[in-house]
C-alpha positions, -999 to 999 in steps of 0.1 A, spaced: 0 0 0 16 33 -10 23 58 18 9 92 18 29 122 7 25 150 32 42 183 35 40 194 71 32 231 74 58 236 101 86 217 83 121 231 90 108 255 116 124 254 152 113 226 175 107 247 206 70 257 206 73 294 214 102 299 189 83 279 163 53 302 168 75 332 161 90 316 130 55 307 118 44 343 120 75 355 101 72 328 74 35 337 69 47 373 60 72 362 33 61 329 19 41 346 -9 67 372 -19 78 371 -56 109 350 -63 141 367 -73 163 341 -89 195 360 -97 218 331 -104 211 297 -119 216 274 -148 181 268 -163 179 266 -200 167 298 -217 154 278 -247 125 266 -224 112 302 -222 120 311 -257 102 283 -274 76 277 -246 73 241 -258 58 215 -235 83 194 -215 85 159 -229 80 136 -199 88 133 -162 123 119 -168 133 146 -193 122 174 -169 130 161 -134 157 135 -137 181 141 -166 190 178 -159 195 173 -121 230 162 -112 220 162 -75 197 132 -83 219 111 -105 251 116 -84 233 98 -56 221 71 -79 255 67 -95 270 63 -60 247 33 -56 258 16 -88 232 29 -113 247 36 -147 241 71 -160 233 57 -194 203 39 -178 190 72 -164 190 88 -199 222 109 -194 237 114 -229 216 85 -240 186 96 -260 177 60 -268 169 50 -232 132 43 -224 123 73 -202 98 51 -182 124 26 -174 148 53 -163 121 68 -141 114 33 -125 151 30 -116 149 64 -99 115 56 -81 127 22 -69 156 40 -52 139 71 -39 146 60 -4 182 67 -10 174 104 -8 160 103 28 174 132 48 188 151 18 178 185 3 169 167 -29 142 148 -11 127 180 3 128 198 -31 114 168 -50 86 162 -25 76 198 -28 75 195 -66 55 163 -65 30 177 -40 27 213 -48 33 214 -86 17 181 -95 -7 174 -67 6 139 -60 -8 123 -28 13 92 -25 50 89 -20 72 81 -49 83 44 -48 87 15 -71 51 8 -65 40 43 -76 66 48 -103 42 43 -132 15 64 -116 40 92 -112 54 89 -147 20 88 -163 4 116 -142 33 140 -145 39 133 -182 2 139 -189 2 171 -170 33 183 -188 14 181 -221 -11 207 -210 -7 245 -215 -7 250 -177 27 233 -175 44 251 -203 75 269 -191 61 304 -192 29 293 -174 50 277 -146 72 308 -144 41 329 -137 25 303 -115 56 302 -93 55 340 -90 90 344 -104 97 381 -108 131 376 -125 153 346 -133 189 347 -145 205 320 -166 242 317 -172 259 318 -206 295 319 -219 309 348 -240 307 327 -271 270 320 -267 250 340 -293 221 344 -268 196 337 -295 171 323 -270 172 355 -249 167 375 -281 137 353 -289 123 359 -254 127 396 -258 110 396 -292 81 374 -281 61 400 -262 60 378 -231 63 399 -199 84 373 -179 118 386 -171 146 361 -180 181 376 -181 215 362 -188 248 364 -168 283 365 -182 303 334 -175 337 337 -192 353 305 -180 355 288 -214 377 317 -227 394 326 -194 405 292 -182 434 279 -203 426 244 -189 390 245 -201 385 220 -229 386 237 -263 401 269 -249 421 278 -280 392 272 -303 370 292 -280 394 321 -283 390 319 -321 352 319 -318 354 350 -296 375 367 -323 348 359 -349 320 371 -327 336 404 -319 358 413 -348 387 416 -324 420 398 -327 418 377 -295 453 363 -300 466 397 -288 462 409 -252 446 442 -262 422 425 -287 413 399 -261 404 424 -235 385 445 -260 365 414 -270 354 409 -234 343 444 -231 322 441 -263 306 408 -252 299 421 -217 281 451 -233 261 428 -255 251 406 -225 239 438 -208 216 445 -237 201 410 -230 194 420 -194 226 408 -177 234 425 -145 261 401 -133 292 381 -142 301 347 -128 335 331 -124 338 294 -115 376 292 -109 393 264 -90 406 288 -64 401 324 -54 436 335 -65 438 370 -80 468 387 -95 479 423 -104 505 419 -131 520 448 -150 507 452 -186 540 437 -200 538 407 -176 501 401 -185 508 403 -222 537 378 -219 515 354 -198 487 357 -223 510 348 -252 521 317 -233 485 304 -226 473 311 -261 503 292 -275 491 261 -256 525 256 -241 517 266 -205 521 250 -171 495 246 -144 511 275 -126 507 297 -158 470 287 -161 463 295 -124 481 329 -126 462 338 -158 429 330 -142 439 351 -112 449 380 -135 416 378 -153 396 381 -120 413 414 -115 407 424 -151 370 415 -148 368 436 -116 382 466 -135 356 461 -163 328 459 -137 338 493 -125 332 505 -160 300 487 -169 284 481 -135 280 444 -138 280 426 -104 308 401 -101 303 366 -86 332 344 -77 324 307 -72 358 291 -63 368 259 -45 354 231 -66 376 203 -80 354 199 -111 351 167 -130 370 147 -103 359 115 -119 381 115 -151 365 85 -167 330 99 -161 340 133 -176 355 116 -207 323 97 -213 296 122 -203 312 157 -201 308 184 -174 283 187 -146 275 150 -140 278 150 -103 315 145 -99 325 179 -86 341 178 -52 347 207 -27 383 217 -18 399 239 8 400 276 -3 421 305 8 405 339 5 426 362 27 458 359 7 442 350 -26 420 380 -29 445 406 -16 460 416 -51 424 424 -63 415 441 -31 446 462 -31 434 475 -64 397 479 -58 387 467 -24 378 502 -11 355 510 -40 319 511 -29 308 513 -66 322 478 -72 302 448 -60 318 414 -57 298 385 -43 319 356 -28 308 320 -25 325 291 -10 324 253 -7 348 255 22 327 262 52 357 265 75 364 299 57 331 315 67 339 327 102 377 327 97 380 346 64 349 355 45 328 372 72 357 394 83 365 403 47 329 412 38 326 429 72 353 453 62 358 458 24 331 480 8 332 460 -25 325 426 -9 293 407 -1 287 371 9 267 348 -13 244 323 4 253 287 13 260 271 -21 258 238 -38 267 210 -12 257 234 16 224 246 0 206 226 27 189 233 60 219 226 81 242 244 56 220 275 57 219 275 95 257 272 97 261 300 72 239 324 93 256 314 126 291 317 113 288 350 94 261 371 110 280 383 141 309 395 120 294 405 87 259 413 97 229 405 75 234 434 51 268 423 38 250 392 25 228 390 -6 197 369 3 192 336 -15 198 323 -50 189 288 -61 218 281 -86 198 253 -101 194 235 -135 161 219 -124 134 245 -131 107 231 -109 131 231 -79 134 270 -80 103 276 -58 111 246 -37 145 259 -28 134 294 -21 107 280 2 134 261 22 156 292 24 127 313 37 117 288 63 153 285 76 159 322 77 126 327 96 136 301 121 170 318 126 154 352 131 128 337 155 157 324 176 173 359 178 139 373 189 135 347 215 170 354 228 161 391 229 189 399 205 166 417 180 131 430 183 102 413 166 97 442 142 133 440 132 129 403 125 99 411 103 119 436 83 149 412 80 126 383 69 115 404 39 150 416 32 165 381 32 136 366 11 134 394 -15 150 428 -10 187 419 -6 189 398 -38 171 424 -58 195 451 -46 227 431 -47 222 420 -82 209 454 -94 176 439 -105 
């Protein structure tokens, strides 16, 4: 007999009754606020074409590396889940997932998915092997209706603005199509230059050539290369971009002289560079990008500290973003100093720092953001985008950096339907944390009410200049 799927109205709120009551009041004030989704990786073609999603597997399973990394760890082949395997039977892939849904107990993925199943699709029974076909048929049938087209879901979820992420060599034709369609939904892009900034990125040299073709600049010269970035950043801004994003292995920055930078650029473009050369070039480009942000106003996001594609064999077979990225220790104090020596005291520059190294929150990041005008702290990210991760973030950063050197929440997701689910989790956790501060008489109840709205909505909108 299938078990009921129930979302408790007080889920994630504090256990102590009086504090829970405070949290419940705060959450009631913010749960219906519009969603600001200022950073993520959803596919803009969904909103450009507004075509129906194919089936449950295509929408919920294949794009979500949070799901298949867990299944892969338990011996399920990615091919059998439909990853880079268009010939797989989507129902069979879904059954593999459903039969192993218990593996996700206690994980954020379980919370997000249960929200999607209950709130988006109205499912009343838990997902399991027994209910696999019921889920697949019900969801797939609903996806064929106009109410579940991408734009309709965007509006149903009360999304005010959603940012996708594209590289400089993306033509942004889908964003152009959205803009020309007359639809009022706001989907903007963000400038992610990794493919033409990281010499170790696959196809780096060919990407440089493409950048030359797109901009009319000779990107094999240092001056032409920088001019090309400026042109593409300006083009991205016409498509709504208000931010850049940098997924470097470390937070290293550099401040080389022009001659040193030119010589280093010549080395990396030649292809005859060392790992040290690649790291130094990435560091120099963070400083160059900060300088460009002072000119064009784009907010700069730095997402360091991930050993990407750790599973070499998996990367060779399936490519990037297949669940094999692993957090690493990250230094910020020394790594960021060259950039901060140049621009750290500029209040007209906005740099948002993220980390996968939680040990850096209280030791490095909160003190840095609590001092330098240009720095803000991004929310708990990726592996720490979870109830406990969010609580740790607030507890380790608030006393030193305060709330107003943080930027609210962003979902950073590829799975479209998890956007509202993730924001709901963040709002519940923040309301619980604020309720604790009220109960301890550290802030007043009216201050908690203002903070709840700021954390859920205002800070992200302001920080990302949306």
